C-alpha positions as CSV (number, residue, x, y, z in Angstrom):
1,M,-21.3,-42.9,12.3
2,N,-21.4,-39.4,13.7
3,L,-18.4,-38.4,15.8
4,V,-16.9,-35.2,17.2
5,I,-13.3,-34.7,16.2
6,N,-11.4,-31.8,17.9
7,G,-14.7,-30.1,18.7
8,Q,-16.2,-30.4,15.2
9,P,-19.1,-32.8,14.3
10,R,-18.1,-35.1,11.5
11,R,-19.9,-38.0,9.7
12,F,-18.1,-41.2,8.8
13,P,-20.4,-43.4,6.7
14,Q,-17.7,-46.0,6.3
15,L,-17.6,-46.6,10.0
16,T,-20.3,-48.9,11.4
17,A,-21.0,-50.7,14.7
18,G,-17.9,-52.6,15.8
19,A,-15.5,-50.0,14.4
20,T,-12.3,-49.3,16.4
21,L,-10.2,-46.3,17.1
22,Q,-7.7,-47.7,14.6
23,D,-10.4,-47.7,12.0
24,L,-11.2,-44.1,12.6
25,L,-7.6,-43.1,12.3
26,A,-7.3,-44.9,9.0
27,A,-10.5,-43.1,7.8
28,L,-8.8,-39.8,8.7
29,A,-5.6,-40.9,6.8
30,L,-3.3,-39.8,9.7
31,K,0.1,-41.2,10.4
32,A,-0.2,-43.1,13.6
33,D,3.4,-42.7,14.7
34,R,2.9,-38.9,15.1
35,M,-0.2,-38.5,17.2
36,A,-1.9,-38.7,20.5
37,V,-5.6,-39.5,20.9
38,E,-8.1,-38.7,23.7
39,H,-11.4,-40.6,23.5
40,N,-14.3,-39.3,25.6
41,G,-11.9,-37.5,27.9
42,A,-9.3,-40.4,28.4
43,I,-6.0,-40.7,26.6
44,V,-5.7,-44.0,24.7
45,S,-2.3,-45.6,24.4
46,R,-1.3,-46.6,20.9
47,P,-1.2,-50.3,21.6
48,A,-4.9,-50.1,22.7
49,W,-6.1,-48.4,19.4
50,P,-7.0,-51.7,17.6
51,A,-9.1,-52.9,20.6
52,T,-10.8,-49.6,21.5
53,A,-14.4,-49.7,20.3
54,I,-16.0,-46.4,19.1
55,A,-19.7,-45.6,19.1
56,E,-22.1,-43.0,17.7
57,D,-21.5,-39.5,19.1
58,D,-18.1,-40.3,20.8
59,K,-15.8,-37.4,21.2
60,F,-12.1,-37.3,20.2
61,E,-9.2,-34.9,20.5
62,I,-6.5,-35.8,18.1
63,V,-3.1,-34.1,18.3
64,H,-0.8,-34.6,15.3
65,F,2.8,-33.8,16.0
66,V,4.8,-31.9,13.3
67,G,8.6,-32.0,13.3
68,G,10.5,-28.8,12.9
69,G,13.7,-27.1,13.8
70,F,15.4,-23.8,14.0
71,A,16.1,-21.8,11.0
């Protein structure tokens, strides 16, 4: 499956028809508790990830939060 992630075209041969947003995030090996996802211009809530179908050429913006503090 060809997708656009944060403006960059990427190919995911392991994702096929019927794949979900949760499958994509697993393929990217990202920790789900520290991110927000926009799918084709709409923010997707975390509980909806397993039911959100993805398709060829969909566009995603994925923000991964990083903890930090003051030195």
